[in-house]
Structures are given as C-alpha cells and as structure tokens.
N, C-alpha and C positions, 0 to 999 in steps of 0.2 A: 199727228197722232202716232203713237207707238203701236206695234203689232198690226200694222196696216194690211199685211198680206195674210193674216191669220184667219181662223174660222169665223170669229166675230168681227174682226177689223174690216175685212173686205166687204161685209154687209153694211158697214157704217159710212163708207166713202160717199156713195151717191146721195144718201139722205143729208149728209153734211153739205155737199155741194148744192143740193136743192134748197137748203136753208140760207145760202149765200156765202158760205165759207170758201175761202181759197185754201184747198186742202193740201197739206204736205204730210206725207206718210213715211214712217220709218220702219224698216224691216231688216232682217239679217242678210237676206239675199236679194239680188236684183229682181224686180217685179215690174209689171206693166199693167196697172189697174186704173184706167181713166175713171174719174176726173182727178186723180191724185198725182201730185208731183213726188216722185220717189226719192228717198234718201236711204243709203245703206249704212247700217250701224247695228251693233249688238247693243240692246237696251241695258245690258249690264256694264257696258263700257262708258263710264261717266265722262271721260274726256271726249269721246266721239260724240256723245249726245250734247255736250257743252258747245262743241263747235257748230253743230247743226242749229241749236237754239240761238246762239249768238248771230249766226248768219241769217236765219229766217225771222227772228224776233217775233214769234207768234203772240197774238192777243189771247188765244184760247188753246188749251192743250188737253187732249183726251189720251189717257195712258191706259192701254190695254195689255201690253206685254207683261208676261209673267210665266212661271214654270207651269206647264200644262200636260206633261206626259201622263197618259192614262194609267190610273192605278198607282202611280208613284208620287204625283204632286201632293197628295194629302199629307205625307210626312217627309217630303223632300227637304233635306237640310238647306237647299238653295233658296227656300222661301225667305230666309234671313237676308241673303244677298239681294233678293228682289226688293225687300223692304228698304234696305239702305239705298239702293239705286233709285228707287222711286222718290225718296225724300230728298236726295241730292238733286234729282231732276227738278223737283218743285222749287228748291232754293235757287237754282240757276234760272228757271223760268221767271221767278219773281225778280231776280236781279236784272233781267233784260226788259222789264216793264210788262210782263204777262199779267192778264187780268182775271182769267178764270181757268181753274184746274179741276178736271174731273177724272176719277179713277174707277176701274171696275172692282167691285167688291163681290161678296158671295153670301148666299143664304147660310153657309157653314159658319158664319159669325154668330148666328143665333143659337140659343138653347133649343134642342129638338125634343124636349120632354113632354110637350103638349101637342094635342091635335089641332088646336086653335090656329087660325091664320097668323102668320108671323108678321108682326107690326114693328115698324121702325121706332115707334114711340113707346110701345107697351111690352114687347117681348124682351126678356133678359138676353143679354149678349154673353154667351158662355160657349165658346168654340171648344170642340173636342178633338181637333186636329191641328197640326202645326200650320197647315195652310190657312185654316180659318182664323187662327190666332194672329198670324202674320198680316193677313188682310185687315183684321180689326185694329191691330196696333198701328199699321200704316195709316189707316183712316184717322185715328185719333191724333197721331203726330202731325199728319198733313193738315188737319183742321187747325191745330195750334199754330203751325207755321203760317198758314193762310191768314189767321187773325193778326199775327205779328207783322207779316209783310204786306198786308192789305190786298190779299189775293182771294177772290171768291172760290170756295171749294165745295164740291159735291162728290158723292160716291154712289154709283149705280150698283145695287146688290143684285147680282144675277142668280136666277134659280136654275131650272132645267131647260135646256134648249136642244134643238135638233135641226138638221137641214144640210145644205151643201157644204162639202169640205169637212164634215165632222169626222173625228177619229173612228175607225171601223169598230173598235172594241166597245164603243158607247152603245146605249140601249137600242136606239132605233135602227142603226145600221146592223147591229148584232142580230136583229130579227129579220130585217130585209134581205141581207145577203144570203143566208142559207135558203130562204124561201125562193129567191130568184134562181138558186142552183138546184131546186127541187129536193132540198134536204130539210129535215125538221129543225125548228127553232126551239131549243130546249131551255125552259125558263123555270123560275121559282113559281110558287102558286100565284104570284103577282097581285096579292091583295093590297100591298102598300100603295098609297096614293101620293102622287107628285104633281107639281105645277110645271107644265110644259109650255114652251113658247117657241114658235118658229124663229130661227136665228135672224131672219130678215126683219122680223118685228123687233128683236133685240137691238139690231143696228139702228132702226128708226127711233126707238125709245132713247138709246144712248145719245144720238144726235140731238134729239129734242131736249134732253137734259143739259147737254153742253150749251145749247143756244138759250136756255132759260136762265133765270137768276135764282133758282131754287138751290138752297144750301143744305148740307148734311146728307144723310143716307136716304136713298129712294129705292124701293124694291122694283126690279125690272122683271115682270112675270105676267102671267095671264090672270091670276087670281082664281083659277078654276081647278079643283082637284080632279084628277083622273087616275085610275088604277093602272098598274103595269099590265094587268090582264086585259083591260079595255084597249090599251095601246096595241097590244099583240093581236087582239081580235080585229081591230080596224085594219091593221097591216095585212093580216091574213085574208081579209075580205077584198082589199084593194088589189092584192097580187093574185087573188083567186085560188089560194091554197090554204084555206082555213084549217084543213085536217092536219097540216104540218105544224101547227102551233101546239106545243107540248108543255102545258102548264103543270107544275109540280114535279118535274123530272130533275130539278136542281133544288137543293135546300136553301131556304131563306136564312140569311144571317140573323142571329139571335138579337143583335143590337141594331137591326135595321128599323128606323122609326116608321110607325104605321102611316104617318102623314107629314108631308112637308109642303105647305101651301102658303102663298103670299097674300097679305093684305095690300092691295094696290091703290089704296085711297089717295096717297100722295101723288103717285104717278098720274092718276086721272084728274084730280082736282087742282094740283099745283103745276105739274109739268104740262098738263093738258094734252096728253097723248094716250092712245089706247091701242091694244092689239088689233090688227086689221085682218089677219089670216086665220081662218078657222082651223081647228085641229084636223078635220077631215081633209081640207084642201092642202094644208101643210104636209101632212103625211103622204098624200098622193103625189105631191111635187117631189118629196124626198125619194119616193120609190122611183119616179121617172129619172131623177138625177143619178141614183145608184144603178139603175138598169143600163144606162149608157156606159157604166164603168165596171159592171160585173163580169 
C-alpha cells in the first residue's frame, strides 16, 4: 500500500491485516505502524517503487499516495505527475503478476450541479478542478490497462472524512481547535450539506474493497447528508462551548454546491460493508484526539 503513514493510509493497515493480508506499506519517511512492514520511497519515484514491487511481488495493491496539501491540491500542477506515476505503478504491478489494483478516487470527479445523491452509475462525471480531472483520467486509463493486462481494478471514491491526523485547516479541526482554546469558531452560515465519514470507517471500507472482487468505481461515504451548521453545533455541544460557534461571520463561496452526498448502494450491496461509527461518536473521538494535542 502506498501512502501507508498518511491520514487515510494508517487507518487502513489494521483492517487489511484483519482480512488476512500480509501488509507492506510504502511512505516517504521511516515509520513504525504495526502490523505493516515498512518500505521507504517517494511514490513519484517510479524506479524506487519498481524495486519494491519486484522485491515484494504483491498480489494486491492499494494506492493512496497523491498530492493532498490543503487548499492547493485542487489545482496543483503535480496532479499530472501523480497520474503518470500511478499508471506506471499499475504496469509494473501487472508485470510482476499482481492480481488486484485499487486506487483512491474522489467525489470531485462528479458533476456537482444536482442535489441528488451522487451515483457511480447515473451521475455525470464532470470535474471542475485539476484534481478531480486527474483522478477521473487516472481511473479510466487504469481500467483500460487492467483489462489489457488481466488485472482486476477498482476505485474507491472518497467523500468528506474527519478524524485522527487530519490537517488542521480542514473543517472539523478548524472548529475544534479554537473551541479548545476558548476562542470563537467563525464559520459561514453553514447551510451546505455534505457527506461525512469517520476516517477509521474510510480505512475499513477501502480494505474491504481491496479484498472484494468488485470492479469499477465505488463511493466510500456515509450516504447521510449533514449540514456544516449541524457539525458545528455537535462539536460545540461536545466541547461544552456552544456559544463560541459563530455562524454567518464568514461569507459562503458563491460556487459552493448546496449538497454533496453519496449514493452508497454499491458499497453496501456489493462490497458488503457499512459505516460502523456514528457521527456523534466519531466527532467526540476527534475532540478527544485533538484535546491531547491542543
């Protein structure tokens, strides 16, 4: 697995081991995350990844590494390099006898012009960012390579997650951290609805997808719409400082879609996995995690 020490990757290691995989993880820096055997390499370094793949000769490969710098990844020119590196990795994986290749996709591959749940089969694919387009192009090319080389291919389309090791600028920590410091959390009106999933459930779902024989795109999400205002209210209550939630003190972007929510029919019916952590419990755990680091 690439991106093994990352925000999502580290939550996928134990679920993979629990499913019987002998887990080898790749990350840029040394790390110690049992039950993973660590390998150090930059996932953009094709030669380094080739050496690891040839040495390990994996049957399954979960590719999570990508550009993720908050606020920059949407239009980062590096998205093109990540696309090329991903396809090179797939070809090398196939050349060494690999059987199943799964990559992380994104809800940003879909058109966001409708409030209806986003469906892998019915919703138009119309990315509005360089990131979304690169993920979509990567998936299409990977599927074609998989067919050519006889490798099973799937893509887990991730929606909105939260939890341990999240970047501080993202929504949930951007509310938690000021409240823990007895400072106001200044937000937009928060009417937009999003599909949030605890990152620990994201890891479980990705592991289950890798272990399955389901092909193509599969939404990894809760399927439940919740407004930003509701998230803020829950966090204010958990921390005991609801008066510090300041909705409407920041303007909402004019192009911010009113709803981005997943249809999780394929995840439930075909991958046969469902979220296990409630929103209330997940947010409470996130508060506890950040409290030890505030």
